[in-house]
C-alpha positions in Angstrom: 5.8 -21.2 5.9 5.0 -24.8 5.1 7.4 -26.3 2.6 6.2 -29.9 2.8 3.7 -31.8 4.9 4.8 -31.4 8.6 7.7 -29.0 7.8 7.5 -25.3 8.4 10.3 -22.8 8.0 10.6 -19.5 9.8 10.5 -16.6 7.3 11.5 -13.1 8.6 10.3 -10.1 6.6 11.7 -6.7 7.6 10.0 -4.9 4.7 11.7 -2.2 2.8 11.5 -1.0 -0.8 13.2 -2.2 -3.9 14.3 -5.5 -5.2 13.7 -8.5 -2.9 16.7 -9.7 -1.0 16.7 -13.2 0.6 19.3 -13.8 3.3 20.4 -17.3 4.2 22.3 -18.0 7.3 25.2 -20.4 7.7 25.1 -23.6 9.7 24.2 -23.3 13.3 22.5 -19.9 12.8 18.9 -18.7 12.2 17.6 -15.9 10.1 18.0 -13.7 13.1 21.7 -13.6 12.6 20.8 -10.8 10.2 18.8 -8.7 12.7 21.4 -6.0 12.8 22.2 -6.0 9.1 18.7 -6.2 7.6 17.4 -2.7 8.8 20.4 -1.1 7.1 19.3 -2.5 3.7 15.7 -1.3 3.8 16.3 1.7 1.6 17.4 -0.4 -1.3 15.7 -3.7 -0.8 12.7 -5.6 0.6 14.6 -7.9 3.0 13.7 -11.4 4.0 15.6 -14.2 5.8 14.8 -17.9 6.0 15.7 -20.2 8.9 16.5 -23.6 7.5 14.8 -26.8 8.8 16.3 -28.0 12.1 17.1 -24.5 13.5 15.4 -21.8 15.5 11.6 -21.7 15.0 11.7 -24.0 12.0 10.5 -27.6 12.2 13.1 -30.2 13.1 12.1 -33.3 11.0 14.0 -36.5 11.1 15.1 -36.2 7.5 15.4 -33.8 4.6 18.8 -32.3 5.3 20.5 -33.1 2.0 21.5 -30.2 -0.3 18.7 -30.9 -2.8 16.0 -30.8 -0.2 17.4 -27.7 1.5 17.5 -25.9 -1.9 13.9 -27.0 -2.5 12.9 -25.5 0.8 14.4 -22.1 -0.2 12.6 -22.4 -3.6 9.3 -23.3 -2.0 9.4 -20.2 0.3 10.2 -17.9 -2.6 7.5 -19.4 -4.7 4.8 -19.5 -2.0 5.5 -15.9 -0.9 5.5 -14.7 -4.5 9.0 -13.2 -4.1 9.9 -12.2 -7.7 13.5 -12.1 -9.0 15.1 -12.1 -5.6 18.8 -11.6 -4.9 20.0 -14.5 -2.7 22.8 -13.8 -0.2 24.2 -16.4 2.1 27.2 -17.6 4.0 28.8 -20.9 4.9 26.5 -23.9 4.1 24.0 -21.5 2.5 26.1 -21.7 -0.7 24.9 -25.2 -1.2 21.3 -24.2 -0.9 21.7 -21.3 -3.3 
């Protein structure tokens, strides 16, 4: 998912039914930290996770790691994927992005 020129974020989509749920990992983790949890939520939610820039399969640009840019990245993924009225759940530094 491209969020700005030259920057792509990994978006995981486990599927499911119900309200969209977007999981945001803490510092040092990728969206795959939720690989065991996400399947347990599929009965109630459509579950996604975003891996922030600089981690995992996401692009590692030289800049753009401030809170405002990281929050904008999350917003861009939600908008471009047409995820309507999601519940955001995160831990650690994800609080700043939310």
